[in-house]
N, C-alpha and C positions, 0 to 999 in steps of 0.2 A: 805349687809354684811352677811356672812355665820356664823352661830353660832358655838361655840366650840363643841357642841354636834354633829352636822353634820360632822364636821371635824374628830372628834373621830370615828364616825361610818364609815366614808370613810377609815380611817386608819385600822379599824378592818376588813372591807370588802375587802380591797386591801393592805394586809401587804407587806412589802418589800420582793421581790422575787416572788410575784404572777405573773403568766403568763396571759396575756390578748390578745384579738383580737379586732382590730378596726372595729367598725360597721358603725360609721358616724362621720365625722369631717369637719366642714365648714371652711377650711383654704386652701389657694392656695398651701401652702407648706406641706400639710398633706400627710402622707404616704397613699398608696392605701388602700381602704377598704379591710379587710381581713388580713392585716399585723399583725403579732404577735409581742409582746414585753414583757419586764419584768419591773414591777413596782419597782422604787427605792425610793419612798416616796410619801407623801402628804404634800403640803405646807400650809401656814397659811391662804390662800384664798380658799382652797378646791380643788386646781388643783391636779390631779393625775400625778405624775412624772414618765414618761415611757421612757425606752431605747428601741426603736423599733429595730427589727431585721435587718432592712434595713439601720441602721446607724443614723436615725433621733432621735432627743430627744425632739420632740414637745410634750408639756404637754396636757393632756386631761382636758378640762375646764368643771367643774361641771355644770350641767343643760344645757349644750350646745352640747357637744360631747357625743358620745356613745361608750362604750366598753363592751366586754363580758369577764368574767373571764373564763379561761380555766382550767379545773380541771385536776390534775395529775392522770395518770392511774398507780396505784401501783400494 
């Protein structure tokens, strides 16, 4: 079970609207590595909810999958 503290830190690290890039996901239905997406939340088990640019909505599983936050260039 993931603590509330970790879930809160994930929400702070990946706020709604954050852009991310997929680095690794062990799932047959995973988007290709390098796919970009937009975070739309973090659920109660610590999964990062992402709308991938290719139309997928597969969640990023904490401690299993890897993403990288893309910084906006202002």
